[in-house]
VEXDREN-2710 file (C-alpha; in Angstrom, 1 decimal):
% VEXDREN-2710
k/r/px/py/pz
1/ARG/-145.4/-6.5/-50.5
2/SER/-147.7/-8.7/-52.8
3/GLN/-151.3/-9.3/-51.7
4/THR/-151.1/-12.8/-53.3
5/SER/-149.2/-15.9/-52.2
6/ARG/-147.7/-16.5/-55.6
7/PRO/-146.4/-14.5/-58.6
8/LEU/-149.2/-13.6/-61.0
9/LYS/-149.1/-13.7/-64.8
10/ILE/-150.7/-10.4/-65.6
11/LEU/-151.9/-9.0/-69.0
12/MET/-152.8/-5.3/-69.1
13/VAL/-154.6/-4.1/-72.2
14/SER/-154.5/-0.4/-72.9
15/SER/-154.9/1.7/-76.1
16/ARG/-152.3/4.1/-74.7
17/TYR/-148.8/3.4/-73.5
18/PRO/-145.4/5.2/-73.7
19/PRO/-143.6/6.7/-75.5
20/THR/-146.8/8.8/-76.0
21/VAL/-147.3/11.1/-73.0
22/GLY/-150.4/11.3/-70.8
23/GLY/-152.0/10.3/-67.6
24/VAL/-153.2/6.8/-68.7
25/GLU/-149.8/6.1/-70.2
26/LYS/-148.0/7.0/-67.0
27/HIS/-150.5/5.1/-64.9
28/VAL/-150.2/1.8/-66.8
29/SER/-146.4/2.1/-67.2
30/ARG/-145.6/2.9/-63.6
31/LEU/-148.0/0.3/-62.3
32/ALA/-146.5/-2.4/-64.5
33/HIS/-143.0/-1.6/-63.2
34/GLU/-144.2/-1.7/-59.6
35/LEU/-145.7/-5.1/-60.2
36/VAL/-142.6/-6.5/-61.8
37/LYS/-140.6/-5.3/-58.8
38/ARG/-142.8/-7.5/-56.7
39/GLY/-142.0/-10.6/-58.7
40/HIS/-145.1/-10.7/-61.0
41/HIS/-144.9/-11.2/-64.7
42/VAL/-146.4/-8.3/-66.6
43/ARG/-147.3/-8.2/-70.3
44/ILE/-148.8/-5.2/-72.0
45/VAL/-150.9/-5.2/-75.2
46/THR/-151.3/-1.7/-76.7
47/SER/-151.7/0.2/-79.9
48/SER/-149.0/1.8/-82.1
49/ARG/-149.8/5.5/-81.9
50/GLU/-146.8/6.2/-84.1
51/PRO/-145.9/4.2/-87.3
52/ASN/-142.3/3.6/-86.5
53/LEU/-142.8/1.9/-83.1
54/SER/-141.4/-1.6/-82.6
55/ARG/-144.2/-4.3/-82.4
56/THR/-142.5/-6.1/-79.6
57/GLU/-140.2/-4.8/-76.9
58/GLU/-139.1/-5.5/-73.4
59/SER/-138.4/-2.6/-71.0
60/ASP/-135.3/-2.5/-68.9
61/ALA/-137.4/-3.5/-65.9
62/GLY/-138.8/-6.6/-67.5
63/VAL/-142.2/-5.5/-68.8
64/GLU/-143.1/-7.1/-72.1
65/VAL/-144.9/-4.8/-74.5
66/PHE/-146.7/-6.0/-77.6
67/ARG/-148.2/-3.5/-80.1
68/MET/-150.9/-3.9/-82.7
69/PRO/-150.0/-2.6/-86.1
70/TYR/-150.3/1.2/-86.6
71/GLY/-153.9/2.3/-87.1
72/TRP/-155.5/-1.0/-86.2
73/ASP/-156.7/0.3/-82.8
74/ARG/-159.0/2.7/-84.7
75/ALA/-161.1/-0.2/-86.1
76/PRO/-162.5/-2.2/-83.2
77/PHE/-162.8/-5.4/-85.1
78/LEU/-159.2/-5.3/-86.3
79/GLY/-158.1/-5.1/-82.7
80/LEU/-160.3/-8.1/-81.9
81/LEU/-158.9/-10.1/-84.8
82/TRP/-155.4/-9.2/-83.6
83/MET/-156.2/-10.5/-80.2
84/LEU/-157.6/-13.7/-81.6
85/HIS/-154.6/-14.2/-83.7
86/HIS/-152.3/-13.7/-80.8
87/GLY/-154.0/-15.9/-78.3
88/ASP/-150.6/-17.0/-76.9
89/LEU/-150.3/-13.5/-75.3
90/TRP/-153.4/-14.0/-73.1
91/ARG/-154.2/-17.7/-72.8
92/ASP/-151.8/-18.3/-69.9
93/ARG/-152.6/-15.2/-67.9
94/ASP/-154.0/-15.3/-64.4
95/VAL/-155.3/-11.7/-64.7
96/ILE/-156.5/-9.7/-67.7
97/HIS/-157.0/-6.1/-66.9
98/ALA/-158.3/-3.5/-69.4
99/HIS/-157.6/0.1/-69.0
100/ASP/-160.7/2.0/-70.0
101/VAL/-163.8/1.2/-72.0
102/TYR/-162.6/0.8/-75.5
103/PRO/-160.1/-2.0/-75.0
104/ALA/-162.4/-3.6/-72.4
105/LEU/-165.4/-3.8/-74.7
106/PHE/-163.8/-4.2/-78.2
107/TRP/-160.6/-6.1/-77.6
108/CYS/-161.3/-8.2/-74.5
109/ALA/-165.0/-8.8/-73.7
110/PRO/-165.8/-10.8/-76.9
111/LEU/-163.0/-13.2/-75.9
112/MET/-164.1/-13.8/-72.4
113/ILE/-165.8/-17.2/-73.1
114/GLU/-162.7/-18.6/-74.6
115/MET/-160.4/-16.9/-72.1
116/ARG/-162.4/-18.4/-69.2
117/LYS/-161.0/-15.7/-67.1
118/ARG/-162.6/-12.8/-65.2
119/LEU/-162.1/-9.4/-66.8
120/PHE/-161.0/-6.5/-64.7
121/VAL/-161.2/-2.9/-65.8
122/THR/-160.0/0.5/-64.7
123/PHE/-162.1/3.6/-65.6
124/HIS/-159.8/6.5/-66.2
125/GLY/-161.2/10.0/-65.9
126/TYR/-163.9/11.3/-68.3
127/GLU/-164.0/11.9/-72.0
128/ARG/-165.5/15.3/-72.2
129/ASP/-168.0/17.7/-70.6
130/SER/-170.9/17.2/-70.8
131/ILE/-170.9/13.4/-70.9
132/PRO/-172.7/12.1/-74.0
133/LEU/-175.3/9.4/-73.1
134/PRO/-173.6/6.7/-75.3
135/PHE/-170.4/7.2/-73.2
136/ILE/-172.4/6.5/-70.0
137/PHE/-174.1/3.5/-71.5
138/LEU/-170.8/2.0/-72.7
139/ARG/-169.2/2.4/-69.3
140/ARG/-172.1/0.7/-67.7
141/VAL/-171.8/-2.2/-70.1
142/ALA/-168.1/-2.5/-69.4
143/ARG/-168.9/-2.5/-65.7
144/LYS/-171.3/-5.5/-66.2
145/LEU/-168.8/-7.4/-68.3
146/ALA/-165.9/-6.8/-65.9
147/LYS/-166.9/-9.7/-63.6
148/GLY/-163.6/-9.6/-61.8
149/GLY/-164.1/-6.1/-60.6
150/ASN/-163.1/-2.5/-61.4
151/ILE/-161.0/0.4/-60.2
152/CYS/-162.3/3.9/-60.7
153/VAL/-159.9/6.9/-60.9
154/GLY/-162.0/9.3/-58.9
155/ARG/-165.2/8.8/-56.9
156/PHE/-167.0/11.1/-59.3
157/ILE/-167.4/8.1/-61.7
158/GLU/-170.0/6.7/-59.4
159/THR/-172.1/9.8/-59.3
160/CYS/-171.7/10.9/-62.9
161/TYR/-171.8/7.6/-64.7
162/GLY/-173.9/5.6/-62.3
163/ILE/-171.2/2.9/-61.9
164/ALA/-170.5/1.1/-58.6
165/CYS/-166.8/1.3/-57.9
166/ASP/-165.1/-1.7/-56.3
167/ARG/-162.0/0.4/-55.5
168/VAL/-161.3/4.1/-55.9
169/VAL/-157.9/5.7/-56.5
170/LEU/-156.9/9.2/-57.5
171/GLY/-153.6/8.3/-59.2
172/ALA/-150.1/8.1/-57.8
173/THR/-147.0/10.2/-57.5
174/ASP/-143.4/10.2/-56.2
175/LEU/-142.4/12.4/-53.4
176/PRO/-139.7/14.7/-54.7
177/GLN/-137.7/17.3/-52.7
178/ARG/-139.2/20.8/-52.5
179/THR/-137.5/23.2/-54.9
180/GLU/-137.2/27.0/-55.0
181/ARG/-140.4/28.6/-56.3
182/GLN/-140.9/31.4/-58.7
183/GLU/-143.7/34.0/-58.5
184/MET/-145.9/32.2/-61.0
185/ALA/-148.8/29.8/-61.3
186/VAL/-148.8/26.7/-63.5
187/TYR/-151.5/24.9/-65.5
188/VAL/-150.9/21.4/-66.8
189/GLY/-153.5/19.9/-69.1
190/ARG/-155.6/20.2/-72.2
191/ILE/-156.4/23.7/-73.5
192/GLU/-160.1/23.3/-74.2
193/SER/-163.3/25.1/-73.3
194/ASP/-164.3/22.6/-70.6
195/THR/-161.0/22.6/-68.6
196/GLY/-161.3/26.1/-67.1
197/ILE/-158.3/27.6/-68.8
198/GLU/-160.2/30.7/-70.0
199/GLN/-161.5/31.4/-66.5
200/TYR/-158.0/30.9/-65.0
201/ILE/-156.7/33.6/-67.4
202/HIS/-159.5/35.9/-66.4
203/ALA/-158.7/35.2/-62.7
204/ILE/-155.0/36.2/-63.2
205/HIS/-156.3/39.4/-64.8
206/THR/-158.7/40.0/-61.9
207/LEU/-155.9/39.3/-59.4
208/ARG/-153.9/42.2/-60.9
209/GLU/-156.7/44.6/-61.4
210/LYS/-158.6/44.1/-58.1
211/HIS/-155.9/42.8/-55.7
212/GLY/-152.8/44.6/-57.1
213/ILE/-150.9/41.3/-57.5
214/SER/-149.2/40.4/-60.8
215/LEU/-148.7/36.7/-61.3
216/ALA/-147.1/35.0/-64.3
217/LEU/-148.7/31.8/-65.6
218/LYS/-147.1/28.9/-67.4
219/VAL/-149.4/26.7/-69.5
220/VAL/-148.2/23.1/-70.3
221/GLY/-150.3/21.3/-72.8
222/ASN/-152.0/21.7/-76.1
223/GLY/-155.6/21.9/-77.4
224/SER/-158.0/23.4/-79.9
225/GLN/-158.2/26.7/-77.8
226/ARG/-154.5/27.4/-77.5
227/SER/-154.4/30.2/-80.1
228/ARG/-157.5/31.8/-78.7
229/MET/-156.2/31.7/-75.2
230/ALA/-152.8/33.1/-76.3
231/ALA/-154.7/36.0/-78.0
232/LEU/-156.8/36.6/-74.8
233/ALA/-153.7/36.7/-72.6
234/HIS/-152.1/39.2/-75.0
235/GLU/-155.2/41.3/-75.1
236/LEU/-155.3/41.5/-71.3
237/LYS/-151.5/42.2/-71.2
238/LEU/-150.8/39.2/-69.0
239/ASP/-147.5/37.3/-68.6
240/VAL/-148.7/33.9/-69.9
241/GLU/-146.3/31.5/-71.5
242/PHE/-147.6/28.6/-73.5
243/LEU/-145.0/25.8/-73.4
244/GLY/-146.9/23.1/-75.4
245/LYS/-146.8/19.5/-74.4
246/LEU/-143.6/18.6/-72.5
247/GLU/-142.2/15.1/-71.8
248/ASP/-141.5/16.2/-68.2
249/PRO/-144.0/18.9/-67.2
250/TRP/-143.4/18.2/-63.5
251/SER/-140.3/20.3/-63.3
252/VAL/-142.4/23.3/-64.3
253/ILE/-144.9/22.4/-61.5
254/GLY/-142.1/22.2/-59.0
255/SER/-141.0/25.8/-59.6
256/ALA/-144.5/27.3/-59.2
257/LYS/-146.1/29.0/-56.3
258/ILE/-149.6/27.7/-57.1
259/CYS/-151.1/25.0/-59.4
260/LEU/-154.3/25.7/-61.2
261/ALA/-156.1/22.4/-61.2
262/VAL/-157.0/20.4/-64.3
263/GLY/-156.5/16.6/-63.8
264/PHE/-155.8/14.3/-60.9
265/LEU/-152.2/13.7/-62.1
266/SER/-151.2/17.4/-62.1
267/ILE/-153.1/17.9/-58.8
268/LEU/-151.2/15.1/-57.1
269/GLU/-147.8/16.1/-58.6
270/ALA/-148.3/19.6/-57.3
271/MET/-149.4/18.4/-53.8
272/ALA/-146.4/16.1/-53.6
273/ARG/-144.2/19.1/-54.0
274/GLY/-146.1/21.1/-51.4
275/ILE/-147.7/23.5/-53.9
276/PRO/-151.2/24.8/-53.1
277/VAL/-153.9/23.8/-55.6
278/VAL/-156.8/26.0/-56.7
279/GLY/-159.5/24.5/-58.9
280/TYR/-162.2/26.1/-61.0
281/ALA/-165.4/24.0/-61.5
282/THR/-166.8/24.9/-65.0
283/SER/-169.8/22.5/-64.6
284/PRO/-171.4/20.1/-62.2
285/LEU/-169.2/17.3/-63.7
286/ARG/-166.0/19.3/-63.1
287/LEU/-167.3/20.1/-59.6
288/ALA/-167.8/16.4/-58.9
289/TYR/-164.4/15.6/-60.3
290/LEU/-162.6/18.1/-58.1
291/LYS/-164.6/17.1/-55.1
292/SER/-163.2/13.6/-55.5
293/VAL/-159.9/15.0/-54.3
294/ARG/-161.5/16.9/-51.3
295/GLU/-163.6/13.8/-50.3
296/GLU/-160.3/11.8/-50.0
297/GLY/-158.9/14.5/-47.7
298/GLY/-157.0/16.6/-50.2
299/PRO/-156.5/20.3/-49.3
300/ILE/-157.8/21.7/-52.6
301/SER/-159.6/25.0/-52.9
302/ILE/-162.6/24.7/-55.3
303/GLN/-164.1/27.8/-56.8
304/THR/-167.1/28.4/-59.2
305/THR/-166.2/31.8/-60.5
306/SER/-163.0/33.4/-61.8
307/GLU/-163.4/36.1/-59.2
308/GLY/-163.4/33.4/-56.5
309/VAL/-160.2/32.0/-58.0
310/ALA/-158.6/35.4/-57.9
311/ARG/-159.6/35.9/-54.3
312/GLU/-158.2/32.5/-53.3
313/LEU/-154.9/33.3/-55.2
314/ALA/-154.6/36.6/-53.4
315/ARG/-155.3/34.9/-50.0
316/ILE/-152.6/32.4/-50.5
317/LEU/-150.0/34.8/-52.0
318/THR/-150.4/37.4/-49.2
319/ASP/-150.4/35.0/-46.2
320/SER/-147.2/33.0/-45.8
321/ARG/-148.5/31.1/-42.8
322/LEU/-151.5/29.9/-44.8
323/GLU/-149.3/29.0/-47.8
324/GLU/-147.0/26.9/-45.5
325/SER/-149.9/25.2/-43.8
326/VAL/-151.5/24.2/-47.1
327/SER/-148.1/23.1/-48.4
328/VAL/-147.5/20.8/-45.4
329/ARG/-151.0/19.3/-45.6
330/SER/-150.6/18.8/-49.4
331/ARG/-147.4/16.8/-49.0
332/GLU/-149.0/14.7/-46.2
333/PHE/-151.9/13.9/-48.5
334/ALA/-149.7/13.0/-51.4
335/LYS/-147.9/10.4/-49.2
336/ARG/-151.0/8.3/-49.3
337/TRP/-150.9/8.1/-53.1
338/THR/-147.6/6.5/-54.0
339/TRP/-147.0/3.9/-56.8
340/ASP/-146.5/1.4/-54.0
341/SER/-150.0/2.0/-52.7
342/MET/-151.4/1.9/-56.3
343/ALA/-149.9/-1.5/-56.9
344/GLN/-151.4/-2.7/-53.6
345/ALA/-154.8/-1.5/-54.6
346/TYR/-154.7/-3.6/-57.8
347/LEU/-153.3/-6.7/-56.1
348/ARG/-156.1/-6.5/-53.4
349/LEU/-158.7/-6.3/-56.2
350/TRP/-157.2/-9.3/-58.1
351/SER/-156.6/-11.5/-55.0
352/LYS/-160.2/-11.0/-53.8
353/SER/-161.5/-12.3/-57.1
354/LEU/-158.9/-15.1/-57.6
355/GLY/-159.3/-16.3/-54.1
END
């Protein structure tokens, strides 16, 4: 149920939106549809990540989507000029909510005097490890300009960026039925040096060599280290399948025994299916990121060595009672993070500011 007494006219500004696939895209799209279901009018301003996308569209659930011309989002001032030229898209809005730093600072903040509205912002995840100082500075500036308030995806943003979070979420998920699981682990995310993929592959190798357990691994996603990781898996004679970027990776998660943690979205999707999650902290930033789940009560196992990951995998795979206990607690935790509760978090933030 809405936290406000009247339907709101909402503009959400995001550089990323479907049909491209990713955590931010899913967050903005599903949130928009939840808000429309509650009777609010939602409009999206976004970029054209592909040259053939329609400039204007309306989804079947009533969300209006307006796209800047292809390539304009790469030049901050072109995006600002586009916003100025299309003032009719935002002048009548009760709420203007930017998703992440770039659209907040370069597309919205310069217009705040004319808009006479309070700007809200959501900080999504982190750019890379370790965080460059300019990234920290820009987020702090965006926090100052977002007079209406902010939502942080993960408590780690407070500690790692020095930003006071008005509201904290981890993401959201549906609660699908449990499906039959295969003897495999799944990794969903970027294939980069800072995400732990190399250590996970070594952990699968250690699991076989030291614990006598062979475990297949399916990797969903792409990145600059894909070829090197495929070569490493081949060298270690491991059953690792690289599936690339899938439109629906969650069906792969649903058939796994264990999820190797990367981002909040894959962690929540795994827990919603009752699948134990094991995370590897490659750095203090990754440790703070994964601890954000534990601090909210999530039953995630966080390890700091590949040997530790292997031991935890062996512990779960050889103890059916432990596996079932973690599975039950995971699903209970995921019940707190639905798209309904996500919409309520945004509405509470807006209603507090709007009075």
